[in-house]
C-alpha positions, 0 to 999 in steps of 0.5 A: 355342626355342633360347636361348644365353646367354654369361657370363664376360667381363671385363677381364684383364691380358695373360698372364691367364685367363678362362673363358667359359660358354654356357648353351644351352636348346633345343639337343641337343648330339649334334645340334648343332655348338657353337662360340665366335666372336669379333669385334673392332672393324673385323674380321669375326666369326671362329671361335675354337673349335668342338666338333662333335656327335661331340665333335671339337674344332677351334681357330683357329691363333691360339689353339691351345695357349692355349684349350680348348673343352669341353661338359657334356651334362648341364648343357647348357653349352659353356665356353671356357677361355682362358689366356695371353691377349693384347691381340689376343684382345680382342673380343666373344665369341659362342656359336654352335649350328649344326644344319647347316641354314640354319634351325637356326643360332643366336647368343648375345648376346655377352660382351666380353673386354678384355685390357689392362694 
């Protein structure tokens, strides 16, 4: 059974940093694409950063140069390092595992990130 548990959210001032972590159980990273999504109030959920099963990273234009996604295959974790945070980064951030089949897409419960002075 797949379980994704996010941690690391919180309140940070503009320009600050946060590191989100997703602990994944029941997922083999070489078989799943992993990603971080976010959803702000009134907005659709959007992809922030992804890392494919082959280890290829991709980022939304709005976070390029500020966010970094990484995975630790031994620990089965996927992290999102967020630097130079802006108020518009405020959202609930979700971890996603995608086995490239409709029946193998999983979500975590989300972690809230507030960027405000």
